[in-house]
C-alpha positions in Angstrom: 56.7 -177.8 10.5 59.8 -175.8 11.2 60.8 -172.6 9.4 62.9 -173.2 6.3 66.5 -171.9 6.0 68.4 -170.7 3.0 71.2 -173.0 1.8 74.8 -171.9 1.4 75.6 -170.4 -2.0 77.5 -172.1 -4.7 77.4 -169.1 -7.1 76.6 -165.5 -6.5 75.7 -163.3 -9.5 75.4 -159.5 -9.3 72.9 -157.3 -11.1 73.8 -155.3 -14.2 70.7 -153.1 -14.6 69.5 -150.1 -12.6 65.8 -149.5 -12.4 65.2 -145.9 -11.2 61.8 -145.7 -9.5 61.0 -149.2 -10.9 61.6 -148.2 -14.5 64.1 -150.2 -16.7 65.8 -148.0 -19.3 64.7 -148.7 -22.8 68.2 -149.5 -23.9 68.4 -152.3 -21.3 65.1 -154.0 -22.2 67.0 -156.5 -24.4 69.9 -157.0 -22.0 68.7 -160.4 -20.7 70.3 -162.3 -17.8 68.5 -165.5 -18.7 71.5 -167.5 -20.0 73.7 -166.3 -17.2 71.3 -167.4 -14.5 70.4 -170.7 -16.3 74.0 -171.6 -16.6 74.6 -170.9 -12.9 71.7 -173.2 -12.0 72.9 -175.9 -14.2 76.5 -175.8 -12.7 75.6 -175.4 -9.1 76.6 -178.0 -6.6 73.8 -180.1 -5.2 72.3 -178.9 -2.0 73.4 -175.3 -2.5 72.0 -172.1 -3.9 72.4 -169.7 -6.8 72.2 -166.2 -5.2 71.2 -163.1 -7.2 72.4 -159.9 -5.5 72.4 -156.2 -6.2 75.6 -154.3 -6.9 74.9 -150.9 -5.4 72.3 -149.2 -7.5 72.3 -152.0 -10.0 69.4 -154.1 -8.6 67.6 -155.8 -11.5 68.1 -159.1 -13.3 66.0 -159.2 -16.5 65.0 -162.6 -17.7 62.9 -164.8 -20.0 61.8 -168.3 -18.9 64.3 -170.3 -16.8 64.2 -173.8 -15.4 65.1 -174.9 -11.9 66.6 -178.3 -11.4 66.8 -180.7 -8.5 68.8 -180.0 -5.4 69.5 -176.3 -6.3 67.8 -173.3 -4.7 67.4 -170.0 -6.4 67.9 -167.1 -4.0 66.9 -163.5 -4.7 68.7 -161.4 -2.1 67.4 -158.3 -0.4 67.2 -155.1 -2.4 67.2 -157.2 -5.6 64.5 -157.8 -8.2 64.2 -160.7 -10.7 62.1 -159.2 -13.4 60.2 -160.7 -16.4 61.0 -159.5 -19.9 58.1 -157.8 -21.8 59.0 -159.7 -25.0 56.1 -162.2 -25.6 58.2 -164.3 -28.1 60.4 -165.5 -25.2 57.4 -167.2 -23.7 56.0 -168.8 -26.8 55.0 -172.5 -26.6 54.4 -172.4 -30.4 55.5 -169.6 -32.7 53.4 -166.5 -31.9 51.3 -168.2 -29.2 51.9 -165.9 -26.3 50.6 -162.4 -25.7 47.5 -162.8 -27.9 43.8 -163.4 -27.6 42.9 -167.0 -28.4 40.2 -169.6 -27.8 42.5 -171.5 -25.5 44.9 -169.8 -23.0 47.9 -172.2 -22.9 50.3 -170.4 -25.3 52.9 -169.3 -22.8 55.8 -170.8 -20.8 56.0 -169.8 -17.1 58.7 -167.4 -16.1 60.2 -170.0 -13.7 59.5 -173.6 -14.3 60.3 -176.2 -11.6 59.4 -179.4 -13.4 60.5 -182.5 -11.5 62.8 -180.2 -9.5 63.1 -182.2 -6.3 64.6 -180.8 -3.1 64.9 -177.3 -4.6 63.2 -174.0 -4.0 63.0 -170.2 -4.4 64.0 -168.1 -1.4 65.2 -164.7 -0.4 64.1 -161.2 0.8 64.1 -159.8 -2.7 61.3 -159.8 -5.3 60.2 -161.5 -8.5 58.1 -159.2 -10.7 56.0 -160.3 -13.7 55.4 -156.7 -14.9 51.8 -157.4 -15.7 51.0 -153.7 -15.8 53.7 -152.9 -18.4 53.1 -152.7 -22.1 54.0 -155.9 -24.0 56.9 -155.2 -26.4 55.6 -154.7 -29.9 52.0 -154.3 -28.7 49.7 -151.5 -27.5 48.4 -153.2 -24.4 49.7 -154.6 -21.1 49.5 -158.2 -20.0 46.6 -157.2 -17.7 44.8 -155.3 -20.4 45.1 -158.4 -22.6 43.5 -160.4 -19.8 40.7 -157.8 -19.5 40.1 -158.0 -23.3 39.8 -161.7 -23.1 37.1 -161.4 -20.4 35.1 -158.9 -22.4 35.4 -160.8 -25.7 35.0 -164.2 -24.1 38.4 -165.4 -25.2 41.4 -166.8 -23.4 44.3 -164.7 -22.3 47.6 -166.1 -23.4 49.7 -164.7 -20.6 52.4 -166.4 -18.5 52.3 -167.6 -14.9 55.1 -166.5 -12.6 56.1 -169.9 -11.2 55.0 -173.4 -12.1 55.9 -176.3 -9.8 55.1 -179.6 -11.5 55.8 -183.2 -10.4 58.2 -181.9 -7.8 59.1 -183.4 -4.4 60.2 -181.3 -1.4 60.1 -177.9 -3.0 60.2 -174.8 -0.8 59.4 -171.2 -1.3 60.6 -169.0 1.6 60.5 -165.3 2.3 60.2 -164.2 -1.4 58.0 -161.4 -2.6 56.0 -162.0 -5.8 54.6 -159.0 -7.7 52.5 -158.2 -10.7 52.1 -161.6 -12.3 50.3 -161.5 -15.7 48.5 -164.7 -14.6 48.7 -166.9 -11.5 51.7 -166.4 -9.2 52.4 -170.0 -8.0 50.9 -173.0 -9.7 51.5 -176.3 -8.0 50.6 -179.5 -9.9 51.0 -183.2 -9.2 53.6 -182.5 -6.6 54.4 -184.0 -3.2 55.8 -181.9 -0.3 55.6 -178.3 -1.3 56.0 -175.5 1.2 55.3 -171.8 0.9 56.5 -170.0 4.0 56.5 -166.3 4.6 55.7 -165.6 0.9 54.3 -162.2 0.1 52.2 -161.8 -3.1 51.3 -158.2 -4.1 49.2 -157.7 -7.3 46.3 -155.3 -7.8 42.9 -156.7 -7.1 41.8 -155.5 -10.5 44.2 -157.7 -12.4 42.3 -160.6 -13.9 43.2 -164.3 -13.2 46.1 -163.4 -11.0 45.6 -166.1 -8.4 48.0 -166.2 -5.5 48.7 -169.9 -5.0 47.0 -172.7 -6.9 47.3 -176.3 -5.7 46.2 -179.0 -8.1 46.3 -182.8 -7.6 49.1 -182.5 -5.0 49.7 -183.8 -1.5 51.5 -182.7 1.6 51.4 -179.0 0.8 51.9 -176.3 3.5 51.1 -172.6 3.0 52.1 -170.7 6.1 52.7 -167.2 7.3 51.9 -165.8 3.9 50.4 -162.4 2.9 48.4 -162.5 -0.3 46.9 -159.5 -2.2 45.7 -160.7 -5.6 43.1 -160.4 -8.4 41.6 -163.9 -8.2 41.7 -166.8 -5.7 44.2 -166.0 -3.0 44.6 -169.8 -2.5 42.8 -172.3 -4.6 42.9 -176.1 -4.2 41.7 -178.3 -7.0 42.2 -181.8 -8.6 42.1 -183.6 -11.9 40.5 -186.9 -12.5 42.1 -189.7 -10.6 44.7 -187.6 -8.7 43.4 -186.0 -5.5 44.7 -183.1 -3.5 45.2 -184.2 0.1 47.0 -183.4 3.3 46.9 -179.6 2.7 47.8 -177.3 5.6 47.1 -173.6 5.2 48.3 -171.9 8.4 48.6 -168.4 9.9 47.9 -166.5 6.6 46.5 -163.1 5.7 44.4 -162.5 2.6 43.4 -159.1 1.2 41.9 -158.4 -2.2 41.1 -161.5 -4.3 38.6 -164.3 -4.3 39.5 -165.8 -0.9 40.1 -169.3 0.2 38.8 -171.7 -2.5 38.4 -175.3 -3.2 37.5 -175.9 -6.9 36.2 -175.4 -9.5 37.7 -178.7 -10.7 37.5 -181.4 -8.0 37.1 -184.5 -10.1 40.0 -186.2 -8.4 38.7 -185.3 -4.9 40.0 -183.0 -2.2 40.5 -184.3 1.3 42.3 -183.8 4.7 42.7 -180.1 4.5 43.2 -177.8 7.5 42.8 -174.0 7.3 44.0 -172.6 10.6 44.4 -169.0 11.8 43.3 -167.1 8.6 42.2 -163.5 8.2 40.4 -162.3 5.1 39.9 -158.6 4.7 38.4 -157.0 1.6 38.2 -160.0 -0.7 35.3 -160.8 -3.0 34.8 -164.2 -1.3 35.8 -165.6 2.1 35.7 -169.4 2.4 34.2 -171.2 -0.6 33.9 -174.7 -2.2 32.7 -174.5 -5.8 32.2 -177.0 -8.6 29.6 -178.5 -10.9 28.6 -182.0 -12.3 31.0 -181.6 -15.2 34.1 -181.5 -13.1 33.1 -182.2 -9.5 34.3 -184.9 -7.1 34.3 -186.0 -3.4 35.4 -183.2 -1.1 35.6 -184.3 2.5 37.4 -183.9 5.8 38.0 -180.2 5.4 38.4 -178.0 8.5 38.4 -174.2 8.8 39.5 -173.1 12.3 40.0 -169.7 13.9 39.1 -167.6 10.9 38.3 -163.9 10.8 36.5 -162.3 7.8 35.4 -158.8 7.1 34.4 -156.6 4.2 33.7 -159.6 2.0 30.7 -159.9 -0.4 30.4 -163.7 -0.1 31.8 -164.7 3.3 30.8 -168.4 3.1 30.0 -170.1 -0.2 29.5 -173.9 -0.6 27.9 -174.7 -4.0 28.0 -177.6 -6.4 26.1 -175.5 -8.8 28.9 -173.0 -9.7 27.8 -173.3 -13.4 24.9 -175.0 -15.2 27.2 -177.6 -16.8 26.0 -181.1 -16.6 27.9 -184.4 -16.3 28.6 -187.4 -14.2 31.5 -186.0 -12.1 29.2 -185.2 -9.1 30.4 -182.7 -6.6 29.7 -184.1 -3.1 30.7 -182.2 0.0 30.9 -184.0 3.4 32.7 -183.7 6.6 33.1 -179.9 6.3 33.8 -178.2 9.6 33.8 -174.5 10.5 35.2 -174.0 14.0 35.6 -170.6 15.6 34.8 -168.5 12.5 33.8 -164.9 12.9 32.4 -162.8 10.0 32.2 -159.2 11.1 30.3 -157.6 8.2 27.1 -158.6 6.2 27.2 -160.5 3.0 25.7 -163.4 1.0 25.8 -166.9 2.5 25.4 -170.0 0.3 24.9 -173.5 1.7 24.0 -175.8 -1.2 24.0 -179.5 -1.8 23.8 -181.1 -5.2 20.3 -182.5 -4.7 18.2 -184.4 -2.2 20.4 -187.5 -2.5 23.8 -185.7 -2.3 23.4 -183.1 0.4 26.0 -180.8 1.8 27.1 -182.1 5.2 28.7 -179.3 7.3 29.2 -178.6 11.0 29.2 -175.0 12.3 30.8 -174.7 15.8 31.0 -171.2 17.3 30.4 -169.5 14.0 29.2 -165.9 14.3 28.1 -163.5 11.5 27.8 -159.8 12.0 25.0 -157.9 10.3 23.1 -161.2 9.8 19.8 -159.3 9.6 21.0 -157.5 6.4 22.7 -160.5 4.9 21.3 -162.8 2.3 20.9 -166.5 2.9 20.8 -169.2 0.1 20.4 -172.7 1.5 19.1 -175.9 0.0 19.7 -179.7 0.2 21.9 -179.5 3.2 22.4 -181.2 6.6 23.9 -178.6 8.9 25.0 -179.6 12.4 25.5 -176.9 15.1 28.5 -177.8 17.2 28.7 -177.8 21.0 29.4 -174.1 21.0 26.4 -172.3 19.4 27.0 -169.3 17.2 24.4 -167.1 15.6 24.7 -168.5 12.1 22.0 -171.1 11.6 21.1 -171.4 7.9 17.6 -172.5 6.8 16.1 -173.2 3.4 14.5 -175.8 1.2 15.2 -179.4 2.4 17.7 -178.1 4.9 18.1 -180.1 8.1 19.4 -178.3 11.1 20.8 -180.6 13.8 22.3 -179.8 17.3 25.2 -181.6 18.9 24.2 -182.9 22.3 25.2 -180.8 25.3 25.4 -177.4 23.6 26.6 -174.2 25.2 26.5 -170.6 24.1 29.6 -169.7 22.2 31.4 -166.3 21.9 32.7 -164.6 18.8 36.3 -165.1 18.1 38.3 -162.0 18.9 39.4 -160.5 15.6 40.1 -156.8 16.0 43.9 -157.2 16.5 44.2 -159.8 13.7 43.5 -157.5 10.8 46.9 -156.0 10.0 47.9 -154.0 6.9 49.9 -155.7 4.2 53.5 -155.5 5.4 55.8 -152.9 4.0 58.5 -154.3 1.7 61.7 -152.5 2.6 63.9 -155.1 0.9 61.9 -156.2 -2.1 62.2 -153.7 -4.9 58.9 -152.8 -6.7 58.8 -152.2 -10.5 56.7 -149.5 -12.0 53.6 -150.6 -13.8 50.1 -149.3 -14.2 47.4 -151.2 -12.2 44.1 -151.8 -14.1 41.4 -149.4 -13.2 38.5 -150.6 -11.1 36.1 -152.2 -13.5 32.5 -151.9 -12.3 31.2 -154.2 -15.0 29.5 -157.4 -13.9 30.9 -160.2 -16.0 28.7 -163.3 -16.6 30.0 -166.4 -18.4 28.1 -169.7 -18.5 31.3 -171.7 -18.2 32.2 -170.1 -14.8 35.0 -167.9 -16.1 33.2 -164.7 -15.3 32.3 -163.2 -12.0 28.9 -164.9 -12.3 27.6 -167.9 -14.3 24.0 -166.7 -14.1 22.7 -163.4 -15.4 20.1 -163.2 -12.7 22.9 -163.7 -10.1 24.6 -160.5 -11.5 21.3 -158.6 -11.4 20.8 -159.6 -7.8 24.3 -158.4 -6.9 23.6 -154.9 -8.3 22.6 -152.3 -5.7 18.9 -151.3 -5.8 19.9 -148.0 -7.3 21.0 -149.8 -10.4 23.4 -148.0 -12.8 25.4 -151.1 -13.9 26.7 -152.8 -17.0 26.4 -156.6 -17.3 28.7 -158.1 -19.8 27.4 -161.5 -20.9 29.8 -164.0 -22.6 28.5 -166.1 -25.5 26.7 -169.2 -24.3 23.2 -170.4 -23.4 21.6 -169.2 -20.2 18.5 -171.1 -19.3 17.0 -168.9 -16.7 14.2 -166.3 -16.1 15.4 -162.7 -15.7 13.7 -160.0 -13.7 15.3 -156.6 -14.3 13.7 -154.4 -11.7 16.7 -152.0 -11.1 17.1 -148.9 -13.3 19.9 -148.0 -15.7 21.0 -151.6 -16.4 22.9 -152.4 -19.6 22.8 -156.1 -20.6 25.4 -156.6 -23.4 27.5 -159.1 -25.2 30.7 -158.0 -26.9 30.1 -160.6 -29.7 28.1 -158.9 -32.5 26.5 -162.2 -33.5 23.4 -162.2 -31.3 22.7 -165.9 -31.9 25.8 -166.8 -29.8 24.5 -165.4 -26.6 21.1 -166.9 -25.7 18.8 -166.3 -22.8 16.1 -168.9 -23.0 13.3 -170.5 -21.0 10.2 -172.5 -21.7 7.4 -171.1 -19.5 3.8 -170.8 -20.7 0.6 -169.0 -19.8 -1.1 -172.2 -19.0 1.5 -173.4 -16.5 2.4 -170.1 -14.9 -0.8 -168.2 -14.2 -1.3 -166.2 -17.4 0.5 -164.8 -20.3 2.2 -162.0 -18.5 3.8 -164.5 -16.1 5.4 -166.5 -18.8 8.2 -164.3 -20.0 11.9 -165.3 -20.2 13.0 -161.8 -19.6 11.0 -159.2 -17.6 12.1 -155.6 -17.8 10.1 -153.5 -15.3 12.7 -150.7 -14.5 13.5 -147.7 -16.6 16.5 -146.9 -18.9 17.3 -150.5 -19.8 19.6 -151.3 -22.7 20.2 -154.7 -24.3 22.6 -155.4 -27.2 23.9 -158.5 -29.2 21.7 -161.0 -27.3 19.0 -163.5 -28.1 15.9 -163.7 -25.9 13.8 -166.8 -26.5 10.8 -168.7 -25.2 11.2 -172.3 -26.5 7.9 -173.7 -25.0 6.6 -174.7 -28.4 9.7 -176.8 -29.1 8.3 -179.4 -26.8 4.6 -178.5 -26.7 2.1 -178.0 -29.5 0.7 -174.6 -30.0 -2.9 -174.8 -28.8 -5.7 -172.1 -28.6 -5.5 -172.0 -24.8 -2.4 -171.9 -22.6 0.2 -171.8 -25.3 1.0 -168.1 -25.0 4.7 -168.0 -24.2 6.4 -164.6 -23.9 10.1 -164.2 -24.7 10.2 -160.6 -23.5 8.0 -158.4 -21.3 8.9 -154.7 -21.0 7.0 -152.2 -18.9 9.9 -149.9 -18.1 10.2 -146.5 -19.8 13.1 -145.6 -22.2 14.1 -149.2 -22.9 16.4 -149.8 -25.9 17.1 -153.1 -27.7 19.9 -153.0 -30.3 20.7 -156.1 -32.4 18.6 -158.3 -30.2 16.8 -161.5 -31.5 13.4 -162.1 -29.8 12.1 -165.5 -30.6 8.8 -167.2 -29.8 5.4 -168.0 -31.4 2.2 -166.7 -29.8 2.7 -163.5 -27.8 6.4 -163.3 -28.2 6.9 -159.6 -27.2 4.8 -157.7 -24.7 5.2 -153.9 -24.6 3.3 -152.3 -21.7 2.7 -149.1 -20.0 1.7 -148.7 -16.3 -1.6 -147.9 -14.5 -3.3 -147.0 -17.7 -6.8 -148.0 -16.5 -10.0 -146.9 -18.4 -10.3 -143.8 -16.3 -7.0 -142.5 -17.5 -5.8 -141.6 -14.0 -2.1 -142.1 -13.1 -1.2 -143.5 -16.5 2.6 -143.8 -17.1 3.2 -144.5 -20.8 6.4 -146.5 -21.3 8.6 -146.0 -24.4 10.5 -148.8 -26.0 12.9 -148.7 -29.0 14.1 -151.6 -31.1 16.9 -151.1 -33.7 18.4 -153.7 -36.0 16.4 -156.4 -34.2 14.9 -159.7 -35.3 11.5 -160.7 -33.9 9.8 -164.0 -34.6 6.3 -165.2 -33.8 2.9 -165.8 -35.2 -0.3 -164.9 -33.2 -0.3 -161.4 -31.8 3.4 -161.7 -31.3 4.0 -157.9 -30.7 1.3 -156.7 -28.4 0.5 -154.4 -25.4 -0.1 -150.8 -24.7 3.4 -149.5 -24.8 4.7 -146.7 -27.0 7.2 -148.4 -29.2 9.2 -147.9 -32.3 11.0 -150.5 -34.5 13.8 -149.2 -36.7 15.4 -151.4 -39.4 14.1 -154.6 -37.8 13.2 -157.9 -39.4 9.8 -159.2 -38.3 9.5 -162.9 -39.1 6.2 -164.8 -39.0 6.5 -168.5 -38.1 4.2 -171.2 -39.4 0.6 -170.9 -38.3 -2.8 -171.2 -40.0 -3.5 -167.5 -39.4 -1.1 -164.9 -38.0 -1.1 -161.4 -36.7 2.0 -159.4 -36.2 0.6 -156.8 -33.8 -2.2 -156.6 -31.2 -1.9 -153.1 -29.9 -4.3 -152.0 -27.1 -5.3 -148.8 -25.3 -7.3 -148.5 -22.1 -8.8 -145.1 -23.0 -9.0 -143.0 -26.1 -6.3 -140.4 -25.4 -3.7 -142.9 -24.1 -0.4 -141.9 -25.8 0.7 -145.3 -27.0 1.1 -147.3 -30.2 3.6 -149.1 -32.4 5.6 -147.6 -35.2 7.7 -149.7 -37.7 10.2 -147.7 -39.7 12.3 -149.1 -42.5 11.6 -152.7 -41.4 11.3 -155.9 -43.3 8.4 -158.3 -42.9 9.4 -161.9 -43.7 7.9 -165.3 -43.1 8.3 -169.1 -43.2 7.4 -170.7 -46.5 3.7 -171.5 -47.1 2.2 -168.4 -45.5 1.3 -166.4 -48.6 -1.7 -164.2 -47.7 -2.1 -165.6 -44.2 -0.4 -162.9 -42.1 -2.0 -159.7 -41.1 -0.2 -156.5 -40.1 -2.2 -156.4 -37.0 -5.6 -156.4 -35.2 -6.8 -154.2 -32.4 -6.7 -155.9 -29.0 -8.9 -153.2 -27.6 -10.5 -150.1 -29.2 -8.3 -147.1 -30.1 -5.3 -149.3 -31.1 -2.6 -147.5 -33.0 0.0 -149.1 -35.4 1.9 -147.4 -38.2 4.2 -148.9 -40.8 6.7 -146.5 -42.5 9.0 -147.4 -45.5 8.5 -151.1 -44.7 9.2 -154.0 -47.1 6.4 -156.6 -47.0 6.6 -160.1 -48.3 3.7 -162.0 -49.9 2.7 -163.4 -46.6 0.9 -160.2 -45.9 -2.9 -160.4 -46.6 -4.0 -157.7 -49.0 -6.5 -156.4 -46.5 -3.6 -155.8 -44.1 -5.7 -155.4 -41.0 -8.4 -157.5 -39.4 -11.0 -157.2 -36.6 -10.2 -159.0 -33.3 -13.2 -161.3 -33.7 -14.9 -160.5 -37.0 -18.6 -160.0 -36.6 -18.3 -159.9 -32.8 -16.0 -157.0 -31.9 -15.9 -153.6 -33.6 -12.5 -152.2 -32.5 -11.5 -151.3 -36.0 -14.0 -148.5 -35.9 -11.8 -146.6 -33.4 -8.3 -148.0 -34.3 -5.7 -146.0 -36.2 -3.9 -148.3 -38.5 -1.8 -146.5 -41.1 1.0 -147.0 -43.7 3.4 -144.9 -45.6 5.6 -145.9 -48.5 5.1 -149.7 -48.1 6.9 -151.8 -50.7 7.2 -155.4 -51.8 4.6 -158.0 -52.8 2.7 -157.5 -49.5 2.1 -153.8 -50.1 -1.5 -153.4 -51.4 -2.5 -149.8 -50.7 -5.6 -150.0 -52.8 -6.9 -153.2 -51.2 -6.4 -152.5 -47.5 -9.2 -152.8 -45.0 -11.5 -149.7 -45.3 -10.6 -148.3 -41.9 -6.9 -148.2 -42.6 -5.0 -145.0 -43.7 -2.4 -144.3 -46.3 -0.3 -141.4 -45.1 1.3 -138.7 -47.1 4.9 -137.5 -46.4 4.0 -134.7 -44.1 1.8 -136.9 -42.0 4.5 -139.6 -41.8 7.0 -137.2 -40.3 5.4 -137.1 -36.9 5.8 -140.9 -36.6 9.5 -141.0 -37.3 10.9 -142.9 -34.2 13.0 -140.0 -32.9 9.9 -137.8 -33.0 7.4 -140.5 -31.9 9.4 -141.3 -28.7 10.8 -137.9 -27.9 8.4 -137.1 -25.0 8.6 -134.2 -22.6 12.1 -135.3 -21.5 13.5 -134.9 -25.1 14.7 -138.5 -25.2 16.7 -139.5 -28.3 16.7 -143.3 -28.5 19.3 -143.3 -31.3 22.0 -142.2 -28.8 23.3 -145.6 -27.7 25.6 -146.3 -24.7 29.3 -146.4 -25.4 30.6 -149.8 -26.6 32.1 -152.1 -24.0 35.7 -151.1 -23.3 38.0 -153.8 -24.4 41.4 -152.4 -23.2 
């Protein structure tokens, strides 16, 4: 490769707008140069360039979408900015399709389209600015805020990419600075012979989906001497079915914020013969990664990464065919992957995963060194890892991982990296526009389809520091996993108010997992947990009959104090919900009573499906009894008489599947001294007139010490005169002390009705 050169001009246009400190005057926002530039491109002599140049202080060309054509190069000269209009209607593919939230994100034309534009390019020492941080005309949000809202609400952003190169041959980008794209900066698709040389991309790392350069189903692509600071993949290579990406050279580049050097997620057409040489990555979320899943994977082979320096990166190396849980027949297979002279200076998480035992990751590590390896995390499975002739200190191990050694090894030495980490170059000739960068968002975004930061909720939990204090935003979808929330002050939330759309489910049982308390789908052991708009389910009984032994299958286990669940569906059958305290042994020493609050929740089950020794309140919840010959809503327990625990149901509604009239009890005492109170609760005819029952009638006598009470029960299941003799009917003054805010107050004056602020959309 030789450095490109700028063709001679055929037409030179001068700017008409002055942007003082990067701000375009409001009266000039409709003064578009689109037609003037497009006309010049259409009239230009083949082999020459249309040059855009400043005229003194006039330094801005304001445009809507333009189209390049073959044999014509667009040149943005030094001290000149080609700037995107903020009018979303200019980018509409269909009327009103751009600048909105939608289920699909393909409603906008690119700012510059090079479709079939052979032997052309974009060059110059000036800049092209997408103004992603500026307010969209006629709206209240910026393009980047719209993208953030799409992430929170699990919708697609209809924002425009800066440059789209499609079905082009011999296309060159040279020296240009790209800024603030609302979406990806350069998208290359189904093209042959594309070069990006000396391109600088500068967009805040907090701007969603602002990839630097995306290469899809293309060949003979060179990306060289570029500096990329972006909000998503710095460079990503992918392919669609039947059309591979091949012969890719990524040489002498520097990456800063972003998601690093990626292959995937879509690789169904295959990716092969790719060389990454002389790369530094400093401060990105990821370093080198190959990612896909069986719904869109393919054969990725003959990939070499050589002379690479990485620091301050959370995931320095990631090779995974399990990027999401999607299934399919497009299997991601990674073979012939080589890392040669790679030095990671700071600790992080390393992932070396094959698809399965038959489709293992095959990778060679030659002179690969990892700093802080002792404090790094290693995930490795189904891999054949060959250590090259120069041994480094990175030697992954894990389940079904084979570590091989090339014959004749010698001790390697870390690649010298200190002088290679350079600051992003100052742009003295590429004007910058004003625009507000998105604030740092500390939320952990999870989406089952891979569009979030994580596809697994437990992945996000693992990434949170041990000190906790984090918000996890979960997009609608089904997450089949087991969660352990052992870090304090975690919020687990979906922005979709329909809790049935966001489902955490698993099918573990007591019989197969060592007891009831080891069967939960979600385990909350840390304090100050909050969940909202989510379904938590154990579906063991969908595929297994409910038997007397071993069928206990918890959906949710909570032993953490001050846990709040708002608009959460908790689904199971036997032992659906366990609410526990800690260390409350019969001697009463070191007991830590845990408080739990449920508001506007839906809880389903049959046998003892709300149980434990926690101190819990249920406010305006629906309690649904599923089919069973005999059912018990609660099974509260205390370890000693003065243990301050019990369950209160206030303004709840008790419902049931058809055919259960008179077969459901309000509760039974799991141990002596159990406490359960129902206040202002509507009860269906499934409630047995006795209301309460002994654990084993005639064998146990826990009712003698239990405190079971009601106040103001209503509905066909309310039988105050027929209740079991040990039960109490409260009067108004007695009932006041069991109001949830009073019942759960504690010495710390906790008010469970004070919920966290809603997820911020914009």
